[in-house]
C-alpha positions in Angstrom: 7.3 46.9 -40.8 10.4 47.2 -43.1 9.4 45.5 -46.3 13.0 45.4 -47.6 14.2 43.5 -44.5 11.3 41.1 -44.7 12.1 40.4 -48.4 15.8 39.7 -47.5 14.7 37.3 -44.8 12.3 35.5 -47.0 14.7 35.2 -49.9 17.3 33.6 -47.7 14.8 30.8 -46.6 15.1 27.3 -48.1 12.2 26.2 -50.3 10.7 24.1 -47.6 10.9 27.0 -45.1 9.3 29.3 -47.6 6.5 26.8 -48.1 6.1 26.5 -44.3 6.0 30.2 -43.9 3.5 30.7 -46.7 1.2 27.9 -45.4 1.1 29.5 -42.0 0.5 32.9 -43.4 -2.5 31.5 -45.4 -3.8 29.9 -42.2 -3.5 33.3 -40.4 -5.4 35.0 -43.3 -8.3 32.6 -42.9 -8.5 33.6 -39.2 -8.7 37.2 -40.4 -11.4 36.3 -42.8 -13.6 35.1 -40.0 -13.9 38.6 -38.8 -16.0 39.5 -41.9 -18.8 37.0 -41.4 -20.6 35.6 -38.4 -20.6 31.9 -37.6 -24.4 31.8 -37.5 -24.9 33.7 -40.7 -27.0 36.4 -39.0 -24.7 39.2 -39.9 -24.0 41.0 -43.1 -20.9 39.7 -44.9 -18.2 42.2 -45.9 -17.9 40.8 -49.5 -15.1 43.2 -50.5 -12.8 42.1 -47.7 -13.6 38.4 -48.2 -12.9 38.8 -51.9 -9.6 40.4 -51.2 -8.6 37.5 -48.9 -9.7 35.0 -51.5 -7.6 36.7 -54.2 -4.6 36.8 -52.0 -5.1 33.1 -51.1 -5.4 32.3 -54.8 -2.1 33.9 -55.6 -0.4 32.4 -52.6 -1.5 28.9 -53.3 -0.2 29.1 -56.8 3.1 30.7 -55.6 3.4 28.0 -52.9 3.1 25.3 -55.5 5.7 27.0 -57.7 8.1 27.2 -54.7 7.6 23.5 -54.0 8.2 22.4 -57.6 11.0 25.0 -58.1 9.3 26.5 -61.1 11.7 29.0 -62.7 8.7 30.9 -64.2 7.3 31.8 -60.7 7.2 35.4 -59.6 10.2 36.6 -57.7 10.1 36.3 -53.9 10.5 40.1 -53.8 7.4 40.7 -56.0 5.3 38.4 -53.9 6.3 40.0 -50.6 5.8 43.5 -52.0 2.3 42.4 -53.2 1.5 41.2 -49.7 3.1 43.9 -47.6 2.6 47.0 -49.7 0.8 50.0 -48.1 -2.9 50.0 -49.0 -5.4 52.7 -49.3 -7.9 50.4 -47.4 -6.2 50.5 -44.0 -8.5 47.7 -42.6 -7.1 45.4 -45.3 -3.5 46.6 -44.6 -3.9 45.9 -40.9 -5.3 42.4 -41.4 -2.5 41.5 -43.8 0.1 42.9 -41.4 -1.5 41.2 -38.4 -1.5 37.8 -40.2 2.1 38.3 -41.3 3.2 39.3 -37.8 1.6 36.2 -36.2 3.2 34.1 -38.9 6.6 35.4 -38.0 5.9 34.7 -34.3 4.7 31.2 -35.1 7.5 30.0 -37.4 10.3 32.2 -36.1 
């Protein structure tokens, strides 16, 4: 994945298209989170990975609100995309983010 081209693409989107993209990405992350706990509760929970997803969701929901209200104080699109797509030492986390991102691109085109 080329982070710079993803940034250029995202920057060029309208606010409503950015919001749609971010909403779908957040949905895809929740699907990834389901891999870290069992529906019946009989399995150990991977708290670190769930915490990571929760923190990303926290930042994304705030950023999404800022996009929708056109908040001039919001982080730049570039900084948000770099936060999401940066290489990570924890390759499982990197793979889940990239998987969710790829599915988002496929869903929203």
